[in-house]
N, C-alpha and C positions, 0 to 999 in steps of 0.2 A: 401663924401662918398656913392658909389652905393649897395643897395642891392639887392641881386638877387631875382627875382621871388618864389623862393620855401621859401626866409625868410620872404615876406611880409603874411600879412594877408591873403587875397587874395589867394596867393600863395598855401599857408598852405592847405585853404579850399579848393581849386581845384587841391589839390596833389592825385594822383592815389598810394595807396603803392605799393612796390616793397622790396621786395618779397609779394607775398600774403601768408594766411596758407590757404590750402587746406580743411583742414578740415571745415574752416568757410565758404569756398567759397561754400564748399560740401552741408553744410547746409543750405545757402542761395538758392541755386538750390532748394533744398526740401521746402524750403517756398513757391515759385515759383512755384514748381508742384502744390503745398496745395491750392494758392490762385485760381491757373488757371482752376483746377480741380473743385473746389467749382462755378466759374464765370459759367464755363459749365453746370454744374450737375442742378446748382438752377438757371439756367438763370439769374443771376445777370451782367448786363452790366456795372454795373459801375463800378466793379470790374477792368474792363480794363484799368479804368484810374489812379488806385492804384498801379496795376501792372507797367504801362506806366512811372508813375511818378519814383518808385523805381528804374527800369531801369534805367532812364536821372540820377536822384541823384546818383547812384552807378557809372556810367559812368563818371561822371563830378567831384566828389570827393571821391569815395572809399567808403566807410561804413557814413561817416560821414555827409551825410543829409539823407541816406535810413534808416527810421523807422528799416525796416527787416532788416537791417544790422547793428546798434546799437543792436538791440536784439542780435543778432546771437553774434558780438562780444566781447560786453561787458558784458554777461549774461552766453547765453548756453557755448559759447566754453571753455571761463577758468571755469565753472565746469564741463567741462568732464575729464575725468582721463585718456587723451591720451596728447602725446608730441604733437606740433605743425609741419603741414610738410609744409616747403616750397618751392614753385614753384615761377617761375617769372610771376612780375606783368603785363606785357605789353599785353600778349596773353588772359589774364584773363580779361584785358578790353575791348580788341577787342572782346569778347567775349559777355560781357556787351552790347557792340556797337551793335551786331547783334541780340540780345534780347531788345535793344530800339526800334531798325528798325519792328521787329516782334508785340512789346507789343503796341506800337505808332499806328500800321497798324488796329490791332482789335481792338483798342480804336476810329478811325476815322470812322473804318465799325460798331459797335457797335452803337457808339453815335452819331456820328455824320452823317453817313446814315441809321441808322437802319436796319444795314444787320448782324442780330446777327447771323446766320448760318454763315455766311465769317468768321465772328468775332473768333464763335468757333472753326473753323477749322484752321485757324491762331493761335489762342491760344492752341487749342490742337499738331500742330507742335513745338509751343514754351516749351509745358509741356512736350514732348517727349524728344526735347532737354536737358530741363532741369534736368529730371529724369536719363538721361544716366550722367549727372556731377555728380548728387546727389547718385544714387544708385553705379556705375560703376565708378567714375571719371573718364570719358569720355568725355573729353568736346570738341565739336564739331567744336567752335570758336576756340578753342585753337590750331586745326588740321587745320583750315583755317588758321590761321595765320602762321604756319610753314610753310605752302606748298607757300605760297605768299612768306615766305622771300625767299625759295627756289627757286620761279622765281625771285626775284631783287624787287618786286612791296614794299616791305618792309625794308628799308636800312640795310646792314650788321651791322652797329655800334649799330641797335637796339638788334640784334641777340646778338651781343658780349655783352651788358651791361645785357641782361637776361637771358643766356645760362648756366652762369657759376658763381654760388649765391657764391663761394667760394673767390671770386674778393669782393664781397660786403660785406663779413663779415671778410675778412683775413684768413681763414682755410686751406691755403695751407701749 
């Protein structure tokens, strides 16, 4: 009997949630903003590695291996008096991937090359994007994902899978 990838321990570990609770995503983004601002304001380059680890962990496993993701999904969101707001997972994963690029770049600049000013500029751009997500629910990565789908660079089946959540929950 062959088990599908999602049925294995490794498959479950490296699964990204679909759908994603928008409330949790916005809270994680808020945590990213706080860490970026702290790194810049207090000149703490080591925080770039923490931020980068968080993005890599969330791209690979959703909140599973991300301390910030765990804090938000297990402790903060369940205690809020709001209903979940479900959004498609693939665009959020794409946005986390962009966060990987920015945060790893900042970490390499700060820790590998000692270029703190350049790292703070990159981290500042990441903080702006995370602020847009956290405060206004405007996900730049998700908007880019939509454009890439319209241009055909992201296959249509991804669009069909993530654009209609009623298909997932049978609410039609």
